[in-house]
PLY file of the C-alpha trace (Angstrom):
ply
format ascii 1.0
element vertex 493
property float x
property float y
property float z
element edge 492
property int vertex1
property int vertex2
end_header
-8.60 38.54 70.36
-8.36 37.47 73.43
-9.47 33.77 73.90
-9.50 33.57 77.93
-13.11 33.31 78.28
-13.50 30.34 75.69
-10.44 28.63 77.61
-12.05 29.22 80.96
-15.57 27.99 79.26
-14.49 24.75 78.67
-12.42 22.45 81.62
-10.22 20.88 79.77
-8.33 23.98 79.01
-8.22 24.52 82.53
-6.45 21.04 83.38
-3.96 21.58 80.40
-3.10 25.27 81.61
-2.73 23.71 85.36
-0.60 20.75 84.74
1.66 23.00 82.69
1.98 25.78 85.53
2.78 22.97 87.91
5.42 21.74 85.50
6.88 24.78 84.76
6.38 24.17 80.94
5.33 26.94 78.93
2.43 25.45 76.78
-0.14 26.46 73.61
-2.41 25.60 71.91
-1.90 25.82 68.28
-2.74 25.05 64.76
-6.05 23.82 63.12
-8.02 24.36 66.53
-7.09 28.01 66.47
-7.69 28.57 63.29
-11.36 26.87 63.18
-11.82 28.95 66.20
-11.43 32.13 64.28
-13.40 31.15 61.49
-15.76 30.08 63.77
-15.90 26.71 62.04
-18.05 24.95 65.07
-16.67 22.69 67.89
-13.61 21.22 67.55
-12.90 17.20 68.24
-9.25 17.44 67.81
-6.79 19.76 69.41
-3.05 20.66 68.95
-0.93 21.09 72.02
2.78 22.34 72.13
4.76 22.72 74.88
8.44 24.03 75.33
9.42 20.70 76.63
8.77 17.50 76.93
5.61 16.82 75.32
5.25 13.07 76.13
5.67 13.93 79.94
3.13 16.73 79.78
0.64 14.23 78.19
1.62 11.86 81.28
0.52 14.20 83.66
-2.18 15.40 81.86
-3.66 11.68 81.46
-3.48 11.20 85.15
-5.77 13.58 85.86
-8.01 12.45 83.58
-10.17 8.96 84.39
-11.32 7.33 81.56
-8.93 8.79 78.85
-7.49 6.14 76.13
-3.62 7.17 75.54
-0.91 6.83 73.27
2.45 7.70 73.08
4.62 7.69 70.04
8.69 8.13 71.88
10.39 7.63 68.66
8.40 11.14 67.26
7.91 12.59 70.81
4.18 12.86 70.29
1.45 11.95 72.45
-2.04 11.33 71.66
-5.27 11.50 74.73
-8.94 10.93 73.79
-11.51 12.12 76.32
-15.18 12.46 75.92
-14.78 12.29 72.55
-11.99 14.79 71.98
-8.52 14.32 71.05
-5.74 16.01 72.34
-2.23 15.69 70.58
0.85 16.48 72.40
4.26 17.88 71.11
7.03 19.41 72.59
8.32 22.79 70.40
11.22 21.72 67.98
12.81 23.12 64.77
13.27 20.74 61.85
15.94 20.64 58.80
14.88 18.37 56.09
17.67 16.30 53.56
17.18 16.26 50.07
15.81 13.15 49.44
13.38 12.54 52.25
10.32 14.42 54.13
11.88 12.96 57.16
13.20 15.86 59.45
16.21 15.97 61.53
14.60 17.34 64.86
15.83 19.43 67.56
14.32 20.65 70.90
13.32 24.44 70.11
11.12 27.40 70.92
7.57 28.23 70.07
8.82 30.53 67.63
10.93 27.59 65.80
7.94 25.48 66.04
5.46 28.16 64.26
8.07 28.62 61.78
8.34 25.01 60.71
4.42 25.04 60.51
2.89 24.49 56.88
1.12 27.67 56.31
0.27 31.22 58.15
-3.31 30.23 59.23
-1.93 26.96 60.84
1.03 28.92 62.32
-1.58 30.41 65.06
-1.12 29.71 68.86
-3.21 30.47 72.04
-1.25 30.77 75.30
-2.11 28.47 78.02
0.18 30.30 80.24
-1.03 32.49 83.49
1.24 35.76 82.39
-0.58 35.67 79.12
-3.17 33.14 79.24
-5.43 33.17 76.21
-3.54 35.68 74.16
-3.25 34.82 70.66
0.46 34.67 69.34
0.65 35.35 65.43
3.60 36.41 64.21
3.17 35.77 60.50
-0.23 37.65 60.21
-2.21 34.63 59.59
-5.41 36.88 60.72
-5.10 39.17 57.78
-4.54 35.57 55.73
-8.05 34.56 57.52
-9.73 37.29 56.57
-8.20 37.62 52.62
-8.71 34.05 52.69
-5.62 33.11 51.43
-3.04 30.10 51.80
0.16 31.48 52.61
3.43 30.24 53.75
5.64 31.29 56.76
8.54 31.42 55.29
10.01 30.95 52.29
7.55 28.91 50.13
10.14 27.22 47.57
11.83 26.12 51.14
8.83 24.91 52.71
7.58 22.60 49.76
11.00 21.24 48.75
11.81 20.36 52.66
7.84 18.28 52.23
6.37 18.14 49.53
2.91 16.74 50.65
2.60 20.24 52.14
1.77 21.27 48.10
-1.24 18.71 48.18
-2.00 19.97 51.59
-2.22 23.62 49.98
-4.57 22.79 47.56
-6.41 20.67 50.22
-7.07 23.92 52.48
-7.93 26.06 49.88
-10.67 23.72 48.59
-12.01 22.70 52.21
-11.85 26.58 52.87
-12.63 28.19 49.96
-9.69 30.51 49.72
-6.91 31.55 47.85
-3.13 30.32 47.34
-0.99 33.28 47.28
0.90 33.69 43.88
4.25 33.46 45.20
3.37 30.29 47.29
1.35 28.82 44.03
4.52 29.75 41.82
6.29 27.98 44.30
4.02 24.63 44.44
4.87 25.18 40.20
8.62 24.91 40.72
8.81 22.26 43.20
6.07 20.19 42.06
8.44 17.13 40.70
9.34 16.69 44.65
6.03 14.98 44.93
7.87 11.93 43.69
9.33 11.24 47.10
5.70 11.33 48.55
4.30 7.93 49.17
1.03 6.85 47.90
-1.16 6.36 50.76
0.14 10.19 52.09
-0.88 11.55 48.60
-4.42 9.76 48.13
-4.86 10.80 51.81
-4.85 14.50 50.37
-6.86 14.07 47.39
-9.30 12.22 48.79
-9.98 15.13 51.20
-10.26 17.60 48.22
-12.69 15.09 46.86
-14.69 15.27 49.89
-14.63 18.93 49.56
-18.13 20.72 48.98
-16.65 21.91 45.29
-14.06 19.60 44.77
-13.48 20.70 41.17
-11.91 24.07 42.75
-9.42 21.36 43.99
-8.58 19.80 40.71
-8.73 22.97 39.20
-5.70 23.73 41.01
-3.68 20.91 40.73
-3.71 21.04 37.04
-2.98 24.18 36.98
0.08 23.70 38.84
0.20 20.51 37.17
1.10 18.37 40.16
-2.25 16.34 38.59
0.19 15.90 36.01
2.46 13.77 37.87
-0.16 11.84 40.02
-3.04 11.64 38.00
-1.92 11.36 34.30
-5.24 9.33 33.19
-7.75 12.26 34.48
-5.34 14.88 32.78
-5.65 13.12 29.46
-9.49 13.79 29.65
-8.28 17.27 29.39
-8.96 19.21 25.84
-10.68 19.19 22.69
-10.24 17.98 19.42
-11.82 19.40 15.98
-11.64 17.35 12.77
-13.71 18.80 9.53
-15.60 21.15 11.97
-16.39 18.53 14.35
-15.46 19.00 18.05
-16.07 16.58 20.97
-16.37 18.55 24.21
-13.77 18.75 26.78
-14.02 15.40 29.30
-11.56 16.85 32.02
-14.33 19.52 32.95
-17.20 17.29 31.99
-15.82 15.45 34.78
-15.32 17.95 37.29
-19.03 19.34 36.24
-20.55 15.99 37.44
-18.32 15.26 40.35
-19.57 18.82 41.64
-23.23 18.04 40.35
-22.94 14.32 42.39
-21.58 16.51 45.41
-24.12 18.56 46.23
-26.15 15.43 47.29
-23.91 13.06 48.33
-20.88 12.70 50.70
-20.16 8.67 49.76
-16.52 9.16 48.79
-16.43 5.71 46.38
-19.75 7.50 44.85
-17.93 10.33 44.13
-14.43 8.62 42.69
-16.66 6.62 40.40
-17.61 10.13 39.01
-13.80 10.94 38.63
-13.90 7.93 36.81
-16.73 7.16 34.95
-14.97 8.79 31.66
-11.84 7.87 32.44
-11.01 5.60 29.49
-12.42 8.35 26.84
-9.19 9.16 25.70
-7.93 5.62 24.80
-11.46 4.77 22.79
-12.00 8.04 20.95
-12.13 7.87 17.54
-13.39 9.96 14.48
-15.62 8.69 11.95
-16.76 11.12 9.07
-20.78 10.45 9.33
-20.30 9.51 12.64
-18.06 12.29 14.51
-16.15 11.43 17.38
-17.35 8.28 19.27
-15.93 6.46 22.16
-17.04 3.03 21.69
-16.52 0.43 25.00
-14.99 3.49 26.79
-17.24 2.07 29.88
-16.05 -1.71 29.84
-12.43 -0.49 29.35
-12.76 2.33 32.29
-14.10 -0.53 34.25
-10.72 -2.23 33.75
-9.12 0.85 34.48
-10.13 1.08 37.92
-8.09 -1.90 39.65
-4.70 -0.53 38.48
-5.87 2.94 39.44
-6.91 2.04 42.80
-3.93 0.00 43.47
-1.49 2.85 42.50
-2.84 4.93 45.20
-2.98 2.63 47.34
-6.71 2.63 47.91
-9.08 -0.09 48.94
-9.12 -3.29 46.31
-12.03 -5.38 47.61
-15.77 -4.00 48.42
-14.90 -0.61 47.56
-13.07 -1.10 44.27
-15.57 -3.48 43.27
-18.43 -0.14 43.80
-16.37 1.92 41.53
-16.06 -0.62 38.57
-19.54 -1.48 38.64
-20.81 1.85 38.48
-18.17 3.12 35.93
-19.30 -0.45 33.83
-23.05 0.20 33.80
-23.25 4.07 34.01
-24.22 4.20 30.35
-27.02 1.36 30.60
-29.98 4.00 32.39
-29.71 6.29 29.51
-30.41 3.80 27.15
-33.69 3.13 28.89
-35.28 6.34 28.28
-36.59 5.09 25.61
-40.71 4.59 25.85
-40.12 0.96 24.07
-37.94 0.03 26.70
-38.46 -3.62 27.83
-39.51 -5.03 31.24
-36.69 -6.96 30.69
-33.97 -4.68 30.05
-35.13 -2.93 33.39
-34.68 -6.20 35.41
-31.25 -7.15 33.88
-30.14 -3.82 35.03
-31.81 -4.28 38.44
-30.09 -7.55 38.39
-26.54 -6.25 37.32
-26.32 -3.10 39.50
-28.34 -4.87 42.82
-27.96 -3.30 45.70
-25.95 -0.29 43.83
-28.75 0.55 41.68
-29.63 3.92 43.93
-25.87 4.91 43.79
-25.87 4.14 40.16
-29.02 6.74 39.10
-27.43 9.56 41.23
-24.33 9.01 39.06
-26.11 8.93 35.95
-28.44 12.02 36.82
-25.15 13.86 37.75
-23.64 12.75 34.17
-26.57 15.26 32.58
-24.50 18.39 31.74
-25.51 20.58 29.36
-25.13 24.61 29.13
-28.87 24.39 27.68
-30.82 24.18 30.73
-33.88 23.06 29.03
-31.96 20.05 27.72
-30.81 19.10 31.78
-34.39 19.68 32.45
-35.61 17.12 29.68
-33.20 14.77 30.43
-33.52 14.83 34.49
-37.12 14.42 33.42
-36.51 11.28 31.48
-34.67 9.51 34.17
-37.54 10.52 36.64
-39.53 8.40 34.08
-36.61 5.44 34.32
-36.85 5.30 37.94
-40.40 4.91 38.20
-40.23 1.95 35.61
-37.53 0.61 37.88
-39.73 0.75 41.22
-42.52 -0.77 39.41
-40.47 -3.92 38.18
-38.86 -4.45 41.05
-42.13 -4.46 43.03
-43.10 -7.33 40.73
-40.28 -9.16 40.01
-37.66 -8.63 43.18
-35.09 -8.26 40.79
-32.56 -6.35 43.12
-32.46 -9.17 45.53
-32.65 -11.96 42.63
-31.68 -15.48 43.61
-32.59 -18.05 40.99
-34.37 -20.80 41.94
-32.34 -23.27 39.84
-28.70 -23.84 41.27
-26.03 -25.41 40.76
-26.52 -27.88 43.23
-29.99 -28.36 41.96
-28.60 -28.85 38.21
-25.87 -31.19 39.40
-28.40 -33.63 41.29
-30.86 -33.50 38.56
-28.06 -34.63 35.84
-25.82 -36.41 37.98
-22.88 -33.92 37.08
-20.27 -32.82 39.06
-19.02 -29.30 39.24
-18.06 -28.26 35.56
-18.78 -25.75 32.78
-22.25 -27.44 31.23
-23.27 -26.67 34.91
-22.20 -23.08 34.52
-23.71 -23.00 31.21
-27.09 -24.52 32.40
-27.28 -22.18 35.01
-27.02 -18.90 32.87
-29.89 -20.26 30.50
-32.08 -20.65 33.14
-31.02 -16.93 34.65
-31.08 -15.18 31.42
-34.89 -17.16 30.73
-35.95 -15.53 34.09
-34.80 -11.97 33.19
-35.89 -12.09 29.90
-39.77 -12.45 31.55
-39.46 -16.26 29.59
-40.17 -18.07 32.76
-41.29 -16.71 36.13
-38.53 -17.62 39.01
-40.16 -20.47 40.54
-39.62 -24.29 40.54
-42.93 -25.12 38.66
-41.78 -23.13 35.53
-37.73 -23.04 35.86
-37.55 -26.44 36.52
-38.98 -27.72 33.14
-36.61 -25.40 31.50
-33.73 -26.39 33.08
-34.16 -30.01 31.95
-34.91 -28.82 28.27
-31.54 -27.29 28.58
-29.64 -30.35 29.91
-31.05 -32.26 27.84
-30.58 -30.11 24.49
-26.92 -30.53 25.77
-27.23 -34.04 25.84
-27.22 -35.07 29.42
-29.59 -37.98 31.23
-31.78 -36.98 33.65
-30.69 -39.05 36.52
-33.30 -37.88 38.98
-36.28 -35.85 38.83
-36.36 -33.44 42.06
-39.58 -32.21 43.92
-40.15 -28.45 44.77
-39.11 -29.24 48.40
-36.22 -31.10 47.79
-35.23 -28.15 44.87
-35.77 -25.41 48.10
-33.76 -27.94 50.44
-30.54 -26.74 47.91
-30.83 -23.36 47.79
-27.99 -21.75 49.87
-28.38 -20.25 53.21
-28.71 -16.77 53.75
-25.39 -15.52 54.24
-23.59 -18.92 52.64
-22.44 -18.51 48.93
-23.61 -21.06 46.31
-20.65 -23.63 45.62
-19.17 -22.74 41.97
-19.40 -24.69 38.97
0 1
1 2
2 3
3 4
4 5
5 6
6 7
7 8
8 9
9 10
10 11
11 12
12 13
13 14
14 15
15 16
16 17
17 18
18 19
19 20
20 21
21 22
22 23
23 24
24 25
25 26
26 27
27 28
28 29
29 30
30 31
31 32
32 33
33 34
34 35
35 36
36 37
37 38
38 39
39 40
40 41
41 42
42 43
43 44
44 45
45 46
46 47
47 48
48 49
49 50
50 51
51 52
52 53
53 54
54 55
55 56
56 57
57 58
58 59
59 60
60 61
61 62
62 63
63 64
64 65
65 66
66 67
67 68
68 69
69 70
70 71
71 72
72 73
73 74
74 75
75 76
76 77
77 78
78 79
79 80
80 81
81 82
82 83
83 84
84 85
85 86
86 87
87 88
88 89
89 90
90 91
91 92
92 93
93 94
94 95
95 96
96 97
97 98
98 99
99 100
100 101
101 102
102 103
103 104
104 105
105 106
106 107
107 108
108 109
109 110
110 111
111 112
112 113
113 114
114 115
115 116
116 117
117 118
118 119
119 120
120 121
121 122
122 123
123 124
124 125
125 126
126 127
127 128
128 129
129 130
130 131
131 132
132 133
133 134
134 135
135 136
136 137
137 138
138 139
139 140
140 141
141 142
142 143
143 144
144 145
145 146
146 147
147 148
148 149
149 150
150 151
151 152
152 153
153 154
154 155
155 156
156 157
157 158
158 159
159 160
160 161
161 162
162 163
163 164
164 165
165 166
166 167
167 168
168 169
169 170
170 171
171 172
172 173
173 174
174 175
175 176
176 177
177 178
178 179
179 180
180 181
181 182
182 183
183 184
184 185
185 186
186 187
187 188
188 189
189 190
190 191
191 192
192 193
193 194
194 195
195 196
196 197
197 198
198 199
199 200
200 201
201 202
202 203
203 204
204 205
205 206
206 207
207 208
208 209
209 210
210 211
211 212
212 213
213 214
214 215
215 216
216 217
217 218
218 219
219 220
220 221
221 222
222 223
223 224
224 225
225 226
226 227
227 228
228 229
229 230
230 231
231 232
232 233
233 234
234 235
235 236
236 237
237 238
238 239
239 240
240 241
241 242
242 243
243 244
244 245
245 246
246 247
247 248
248 249
249 250
250 251
251 252
252 253
253 254
254 255
255 256
256 257
257 258
258 259
259 260
260 261
261 262
262 263
263 264
264 265
265 266
266 267
267 268
268 269
269 270
270 271
271 272
272 273
273 274
274 275
275 276
276 277
277 278
278 279
279 280
280 281
281 282
282 283
283 284
284 285
285 286
286 287
287 288
288 289
289 290
290 291
291 292
292 293
293 294
294 295
295 296
296 297
297 298
298 299
299 300
300 301
301 302
302 303
303 304
304 305
305 306
306 307
307 308
308 309
309 310
310 311
311 312
312 313
313 314
314 315
315 316
316 317
317 318
318 319
319 320
320 321
321 322
322 323
323 324
324 325
325 326
326 327
327 328
328 329
329 330
330 331
331 332
332 333
333 334
334 335
335 336
336 337
337 338
338 339
339 340
340 341
341 342
342 343
343 344
344 345
345 346
346 347
347 348
348 349
349 350
350 351
351 352
352 353
353 354
354 355
355 356
356 357
357 358
358 359
359 360
360 361
361 362
362 363
363 364
364 365
365 366
366 367
367 368
368 369
369 370
370 371
371 372
372 373
373 374
374 375
375 376
376 377
377 378
378 379
379 380
380 381
381 382
382 383
383 384
384 385
385 386
386 387
387 388
388 389
389 390
390 391
391 392
392 393
393 394
394 395
395 396
396 397
397 398
398 399
399 400
400 401
401 402
402 403
403 404
404 405
405 406
406 407
407 408
408 409
409 410
410 411
411 412
412 413
413 414
414 415
415 416
416 417
417 418
418 419
419 420
420 421
421 422
422 423
423 424
424 425
425 426
426 427
427 428
428 429
429 430
430 431
431 432
432 433
433 434
434 435
435 436
436 437
437 438
438 439
439 440
440 441
441 442
442 443
443 444
444 445
445 446
446 447
447 448
448 449
449 450
450 451
451 452
452 453
453 454
454 455
455 456
456 457
457 458
458 459
459 460
460 461
461 462
462 463
463 464
464 465
465 466
466 467
467 468
468 469
469 470
470 471
471 472
472 473
473 474
474 475
475 476
476 477
477 478
478 479
479 480
480 481
481 482
482 483
483 484
484 485
485 486
486 487
487 488
488 489
489 490
490 491
491 492
């Protein structure tokens, strides 16, 4: 295939070719851009360029002819980056690499295009397009990457054992590309992953989680997890998930395989959301089933408390993978903790109080929780799935009705800690928190409305029952004045 027409249709390629010719540098488009053009995967936003010479000097000359472009130079690595009109151009000089056993950082030397293609991870990423006048637009494919694209195969350009031993992250990348593209990994390449899997220990957690997140964000992430499991890479990077695998049978009673159940939930959820952290919640929702599993002759298999224990496991897992430990982690932790709650609301006898409590605890994440719960309905019996989904339709209708009436999702009790302290002359302390919780529970139970006229007398009764004397009675305007302003946190007791 000749790409000259494509290159001439976009001015940036003409500029790259012109500058390279003026500098006397052989230059080529390489890697993912070439692969994705052959796969017709849409317009590229990232373009890699290799030159036989200094990539930084080449980038500087190109940048000088692109007004408004932003540039970054990494002289220690011999690379440069130019961003222009939403497209990122990455420059590097052709090189050959050699590795030491205990590091994935190579010893780099100047090389030829052939050297540079040989060092690349997979044949489908070793393709190059010439920017040179003698063969402008010609495809250079020394390892038959085009055939691997046609047969949908992930294969290394050289001995896969050497490829993965040198840079073990490439094992994760093989699984990631297979998952994203829907390709198979060549048997010899997959065998080499199994052989070299222990080498993953020299890779940083950040690099592993970056590849893992890309697998999770694929259209069918279960494919990648099955490959990681089969290669026993998952056993090394995510043993808690591997512990879900297997079925145990006692007295003829078996539980389901929670590993494959989790993958089904993940795929179900991925069909209608690209939210990475919601997908992580699917992965971790049953993560504590192995340590909570028990068998009782009359009850069968139970996993009591796995949702709470699972929520407590989330921070350690996020920390090990170097994932964000703030808002994102708390979101996943909340969904793991609450993922069984909506199921209990399926019964016709469920009370408004139960709905209010779920809305209060889930808050703005209620919709995400319901998506997870719907995805959690897995069965080979389609009639059961339809029945359970229909029940969830009813639950969501009840939630909408209660929310419209009580606005619990944005719930802020009218009785704050400041109101309690001003009324009873207390300083921040445990009794203030106890009174506040009692008022909140009464509101959620529907005993009093979240209005000063009802909640304040209730608060007085609770405080007096605990032995505190009323120092001053507050009026409704005074109570309103003590409520925290939007965006400001209420003082803690």
